[in-house]
C-alpha positions in Angstrom: 0.0 -0.1 0.1 2.4 3.0 -1.2 6.0 2.9 -1.3 8.6 4.1 0.8 8.7 8.2 0.4 12.2 8.8 -1.2 14.3 11.5 -0.1 16.5 13.8 -2.5 19.5 12.1 -3.8 22.8 13.8 -3.3 26.2 12.2 -5.0 27.2 10.1 -1.9 24.1 8.5 -1.4 23.6 7.3 -5.5 26.0 4.6 -4.2 23.6 3.0 -1.7 20.4 3.1 -3.7 21.0 -0.9 -4.1 20.8 -1.5 -0.8 17.6 0.1 -0.5 15.6 -2.7 -1.5 17.2 -4.5 1.7 16.6 -2.3 4.2 13.0 -2.5 3.0 12.8 -5.8 3.6 14.5 -5.6 7.1 12.3 -2.9 8.2 9.2 -4.7 7.5 10.3 -7.9 9.5 11.9 -5.4 12.0 9.5 -3.4 12.6 6.6 -6.2 13.8 9.7 -7.6 16.1 10.4 -4.1 17.5 6.6 -3.3 18.3 6.1 -6.5 20.3 9.3 -5.4 22.4 8.2 -2.4 22.8 5.1 -4.0 24.7 6.7 -6.6 26.5 9.1 -3.8 28.0 5.8 -1.3 28.4 2.9 -3.5 29.5 5.3 -7.0 30.6 6.0 -9.8 28.5 3.0 -12.1 30.3 0.1 -9.2 29.1 1.0 -9.5 25.6 1.3 -13.8 26.0 -2.3 -13.3 27.4 -3.6 -10.8 24.6 -2.3 -13.3 21.9 -3.2 -16.8 24.0 -7.0 -15.2 24.2 -7.6 -13.7 21.0 -5.0 -16.0 18.9 -5.3 -19.6 20.1 -8.8 -19.1 22.0 -10.6 -17.2 20.4 -8.7 -17.5 16.5 -7.9 -20.8 16.6 -10.2 -22.1 18.9 -13.0 -20.5 17.5 -12.2 -21.6 14.2 -12.5 -25.1 15.2 -15.4 -24.7 16.8 -17.1 -23.2 13.8 -16.3 -26.2 11.6 -17.0 -29.1 14.0 -20.4 -27.2 15.1 -21.7 -26.7 11.4 -20.7 -30.3 10.4 -22.2 -31.6 14.0 -25.5 -29.7 13.4 -25.8 -31.2 9.6 -24.3 -34.4 9.5 -25.1 -35.3 13.3 -28.2 -33.4 14.5 -29.3 -33.1 11.1 -30.9 -29.8 11.6 -32.2 -27.5 8.9 -30.2 -24.2 7.6 -32.5 -22.0 9.4 -32.5 -23.8 12.7 -28.6 -24.2 12.7 -29.0 -20.0 12.0 -30.7 -19.6 15.1 -29.3 -22.0 17.1 -25.7 -20.8 16.4 -26.8 -17.3 17.7 -28.1 -18.8 20.7 -24.4 -19.7 21.7 -23.6 -16.5 21.4 -25.8 -15.2 24.0 -22.8 -15.1 26.4 -20.7 -12.2 24.9 -23.5 -10.4 25.7 -23.2 -10.2 29.7 -19.5 -8.7 29.1 -21.1 -5.8 31.0 -20.8 -7.5 34.1 -17.4 -8.9 33.9 -16.0 -5.3 32.8 -17.7 -4.0 35.5 -16.1 -6.1 38.2 -12.8 -5.3 36.6 -13.0 -1.8 36.8 -14.3 -1.5 40.7 -13.2 -4.6 42.2 -10.0 -5.3 42.4 -10.1 -9.2 42.6 -7.1 -10.6 44.3 -5.5 -7.1 44.5 -5.1 -6.9 40.9 -5.8 -4.1 38.8 -6.1 -3.3 34.7 -4.1 -0.8 32.6 -6.3 2.2 31.1 -7.1 0.8 27.8 -4.9 2.1 24.0 -6.3 2.1 20.4 -3.3 0.6 19.0 -4.2 -2.9 21.5 -6.8 -3.4 18.8 -4.4 -4.1 16.1 -2.8 -6.9 18.4 -5.9 -8.2 19.2 -6.8 -8.1 15.3 -3.5 -8.9 14.2 -3.2 -12.4 17.1 -7.6 -13.2 16.1 -6.7 -13.3 12.2 -3.4 -14.9 12.4 -5.5 -17.8 15.1 -8.0 -18.1 12.2 -5.7 -19.1 9.7 -4.0 -22.0 11.3 -7.7 -22.8 13.0 -9.4 -23.4 9.3 -6.3 -24.9 8.0 -6.4 -27.9 10.1 -10.2 -27.7 10.9 -12.0 -30.1 8.0 -8.7 -32.5 8.4 -9.5 -32.7 11.9 -13.4 -33.1 11.2 -12.7 -35.6 8.9 -10.4 -37.5 11.0 -12.0 -37.3 14.6 -15.5 -36.0 13.7 -17.0 -33.1 15.3 -17.1 -34.5 18.5 -13.6 -35.5 18.6 -12.7 -31.8 17.4 -15.0 -30.4 20.1 -12.2 -32.4 22.7 -9.2 -30.6 21.2 -10.8 -27.3 22.1 -9.8 -28.4 26.1 -6.4 -27.0 25.1 -7.1 -23.4 24.8 -9.5 -23.7 27.7 -6.3 -25.1 29.7 -4.4 -22.0 27.8 -6.5 -19.2 29.0 -6.4 -20.9 32.8 -2.7 -20.3 32.3 -2.9 -16.7 31.8 -4.6 -16.0 34.8 -1.8 -17.6 36.8 1.1 -16.0 34.5 -0.1 -12.5 33.8 1.5 -9.7 35.8 -1.0 -6.9 36.6 -0.5 -3.8 39.0 -1.8 -4.4 42.5 -2.9 -2.2 45.4 -2.0 -3.4 49.0 -4.8 -2.2 50.7 -8.5 -2.2 49.3 -12.1 -0.8 51.4 -14.2 -4.0 50.4 -16.6 -1.9 52.1 -16.6 0.6 49.3 -17.1 -2.0 46.9 -20.9 -1.5 46.8 -20.5 1.9 46.6 -18.1 1.6 43.4 -20.5 -0.3 41.7 -23.3 2.4 42.1 -20.5 5.0 41.2 -19.9 3.2 38.2 -23.2 2.6 37.0 -24.1 6.1 37.5 -20.9 7.0 35.1 -22.1 4.7 32.5 -25.8 5.8 32.6 -24.3 9.5 32.1 -22.1 8.8 29.3 -24.8 6.7 27.0 -27.0 9.5 27.5 -24.6 12.1 25.6 -25.8 12.2 22.1 -21.8 11.5 20.8 -22.0 8.3 22.9 -25.8 6.8 22.3 -26.0 8.0 18.8 -22.8 5.6 17.4 -24.1 2.9 19.5 -27.4 2.6 18.3 -25.6 2.9 14.7 -23.4 0.1 15.5 -26.2 -2.4 16.4 -28.5 -1.5 13.5 -25.8 -1.8 11.4 -25.1 -5.4 12.6 -28.4 -6.4 13.0 -29.4 -5.7 8.9 -26.5 -7.4 7.9 -28.4 -10.6 7.9 -26.6 -13.7 8.5 -27.5 -16.6 6.2 -24.2 -18.3 6.2 -25.7 -21.8 7.4 -27.4 -21.8 4.2 -24.3 -20.7 2.0 -22.4 -24.0 4.0 -25.1 -26.6 3.3 -25.8 -25.6 -0.2 -21.7 -26.0 -1.1 -21.7 -29.2 1.0 -24.9 -30.6 0.0 -26.7 -28.9 -2.6 -27.0 -31.4 -5.8 -26.2 -28.0 -8.1 -23.9 -26.8 -5.9 -20.3 -27.6 -5.5 -20.5 -30.3 -3.0 -16.8 -29.9 -1.1 -15.3 -31.9 1.2 -14.6 -31.3 4.5 -10.9 -30.4 3.8 -11.8 -28.1 1.4 -14.3 -26.5 3.5 -11.3 -25.6 6.0 -8.9 -24.4 3.4 -11.6 -21.8 2.1 -12.3 -20.5 5.5 -8.2 -20.3 5.9 -8.0 -18.2 2.7 -10.5 -16.2 3.8 -8.9 -15.1 7.1 -6.0 -13.9 5.0 -8.4 -11.6 3.8 -9.3 -10.5 7.3 -5.2 -10.6 8.0 -4.5 -8.2 5.1 -8.0 -5.7 6.4 -6.2 -5.3 9.4 -2.9 -4.2 8.1 -4.5 -2.2 5.4 -6.6 -0.4 8.2 -3.6 0.2 10.4 -1.3 1.3 7.5 -3.0 3.6 5.3 -6.7 3.9 6.5 -6.8 4.4 10.0 -6.6 8.4 10.2 -9.6 8.4 7.9 -12.6 10.0 9.5 -15.3 7.4 10.8 -18.7 8.0 8.8 -16.1 7.9 5.7 -14.4 4.6 6.3 -17.9 3.3 7.5 -19.6 4.8 4.4 -17.5 2.8 1.9 -17.3 -0.3 3.7 -20.8 -0.5 3.9 -21.0 0.0 0.1 -18.4 -2.8 -0.9 -20.0 -5.2 1.9 -23.2 -4.6 -0.2 -21.2 -5.4 -3.5 -19.4 -8.2 -2.0 -22.7 -10.0 -1.2 -23.4 -10.3 -4.7 -20.7 -12.4 -4.9 -22.8 -14.9 -3.4 -25.8 -14.5 -5.7 -23.3 -15.2 -8.3 -22.2 -18.7 -7.1 -25.3 -19.9 -6.4 -27.4 -18.9 -9.5 -23.9 -20.7 -11.6 -22.7 -17.8 -13.4 -19.3 -18.1 -12.4 -19.1 -21.1 -14.5 -20.6 -19.2 -17.5 -17.5 -17.0 -17.3 -15.2 -19.6 -17.0 -14.4 -19.6 -13.1 -14.4 -22.8 -11.7 -16.1 -23.1 -8.1 -12.7 -23.2 -6.2 -11.5 -20.3 -7.5 -14.7 -18.2 -7.4 -15.0 -19.4 -3.8 -11.4 -18.4 -2.5 -11.9 -14.9 -3.7 -15.2 -14.3 -2.5 -14.4 -15.8 1.1 -11.1 -13.5 0.8 -13.3 -10.2 -0.4 -15.9 -10.1 2.7 -13.4 -11.5 4.9 -11.3 -8.4 4.2 -13.9 -5.7 3.6 -15.8 -7.2 6.8 -12.7 -6.5 9.1 -12.2 -2.8 7.4 -16.0 -2.3 8.7 -15.1 -3.7 12.2 -11.8 -2.2 12.8 -12.9 1.6 12.6 -16.2 0.6 14.8 -13.3 -1.1 17.4 -11.5 2.4 17.4 -14.3 4.5 17.9 -15.7 2.3 20.9 -12.2 3.0 22.4 -12.8 6.2 21.7 -15.8 7.0 23.2 -14.9 5.1 26.5 -15.1 7.5 29.6 -11.6 7.3 31.9 -12.1 5.2 34.7 -14.7 2.8 33.8 -12.9 2.0 30.6 -13.5 -1.8 31.3 -17.0 -1.6 31.8 -17.6 0.5 29.4 -15.6 -0.7 26.2 -17.6 -4.3 27.3 -20.8 -2.7 27.3 -20.1 -1.4 23.4 -18.9 -4.6 22.1 -22.2 -6.1 23.6 -24.1 -3.8 21.7 -22.4 -5.3 18.7 -22.6 -9.1 19.7 -26.8 -8.1 20.1 -26.3 -6.7 16.7 -24.6 -10.4 15.2 -27.6 -11.7 17.3 -30.3 -10.1 15.9 -28.5 -10.5 12.8 -28.3 -14.4 12.9 -31.8 -15.2 13.8 -33.0 -12.9 11.2 -31.4 -14.6 8.3 -32.7 -18.0 10.3 -36.2 -16.6 9.7 -35.2 -15.2 5.9 -34.5 -18.9 5.1 -37.1 -20.1 6.7 -40.1 -18.1 4.5 -37.8 -19.0 1.3 -37.8 -23.1 2.2 -34.5 -23.5 2.5 -34.3 -27.2 3.7 -31.5 -29.5 3.8 -32.2 -30.5 0.5 -34.3 -27.6 -1.2 -32.6 -24.4 -2.4 -34.4 -23.2 -5.0 -35.2 -20.1 -3.7 -32.3 -19.6 -2.0 -30.8 -17.3 -4.6 -34.2 -14.7 -3.4 -32.7 -14.9 0.0 -29.4 -13.9 -0.8 -30.6 -11.0 -2.8 -33.2 -9.8 -0.2 -29.9 -9.8 2.1 -28.0 -7.8 -0.7 -30.4 -4.6 -0.5 -31.2 -5.1 3.6 -27.2 -3.9 3.7 -28.0 -0.7 1.9 -30.2 0.8 4.9 -27.0 1.3 7.2 -26.3 3.9 4.9 -29.1 6.0 6.1 -28.3 6.1 9.4 -24.5 7.4 9.2 -25.4 10.5 10.2 -25.6 9.0 14.0 -21.7 8.3 13.3 -19.5 11.9 14.3 -17.2 12.9 11.7 -14.3 13.0 14.2 -11.5 11.1 12.7 -9.3 9.0 15.5 -7.1 11.2 16.3 -9.6 13.8 17.5 -11.3 14.4 20.8 -14.9 13.1 21.2 -15.7 14.3 24.5 -15.3 17.4 25.9 -13.2 18.3 29.1 -16.3 18.7 31.4 -17.3 15.2 30.0 -13.9 14.2 31.2 -13.6 15.8 34.1 -17.1 14.3 35.6 -16.6 10.7 34.6 -12.9 11.0 36.0 -13.9 8.8 39.6 -15.9 6.5 39.4 -14.8 5.1 42.6 -11.7 3.2 41.5 -8.4 3.8 41.2 -6.1 5.2 38.5 -2.8 3.9 37.2 -0.4 5.8 34.6 -1.7 5.7 30.6 0.4 3.1 28.8 0.9 4.3 25.3 1.5 2.0 22.6 3.5 2.3 19.2 1.7 1.5 15.7 1.8 -2.0 14.2 3.2 -0.8 11.4 5.2 2.3 10.6 3.2 5.7 9.2 4.8 5.5 5.1 5.1 9.4 6.1 7.5 8.5 9.4 9.7 6.8 6.4 
């Protein structure tokens, strides 16, 4: 994405011209390494390790294994309909909606004396990078394991990521307070709850929250229908378990590229502009599913596997480009002192939107009578989903025009939310994941 800026050459610099590509390659390798060293130095290696385990191994690798295993378990073992599988998939995401409770605990209750550092925006890049790499590895091996040991065997393997998360809880080093007045914990809960409610009433907060929920809700999820069609439909490509895993793995590469593209060239653009174009691209990318189901790709001489790989990669890349500015915006509107609680609340709103999208997608599949063997009207469900994706564009006025480098809250709001009854710690500043081209 762009070339390194060239400085004016002097005579003595011309002799070093051939060394520039080498320096560029070394910079690409050394920059992430230096970034990880900086994280380990500022936050302690155990915290970086914890983020990589939770997001990379547990959510990324474990989540990808669980997804492929669950889809084949629902289809081949339980033999449920695509619409039912879509609803069940939504139900399994309900625990993500209760995250504010845990966030409130981490903000106001120093469990065993432990506290957490303030949120930093660049942590979103580390989380996204770890999750994408974990998903890439997990999807690559998921189909093989499902074929060898079955879906239930894959579920047994998920004990490994869970065990590593427990290990993180033992190893992570956190700031600790030596004296805690536990009698004040109840008051801390009251103060934090009031701060959350006061913040939610601000137009600059509830408006983007409403947009996030509606935007995710109207991105109807009919992935179970696509999965059944790609594996069971007589008119479909009848992909094998291994091939399904590889396709999802390549899609994870698109997600990784989306995270890097945002961090490298798009992170300084206004939120509203990024969300506008990502929503437009999401509508267009959804049409690739329509082309595939209608088999138009074969008329253009594109084999199914090539077209599906392109579809998965493009969809994941665009999805990440839409997700990243919302994550950064969520971090920006978190008031000081209750960052854990409020960020968890915002993520719960997003997950509630995804849950709604999954259930509405299941309803759409049911309306068009998409079953395990009947897919005649499936293309109509895809078309309606794509048309509905346009509607969030009319709600973009809810998103502030600000960019990630500007301040959303006024000083009065920051001061009023600064002390919800928790102890403050120094902010932790992180360097960027990828150096800006402006910085050389």
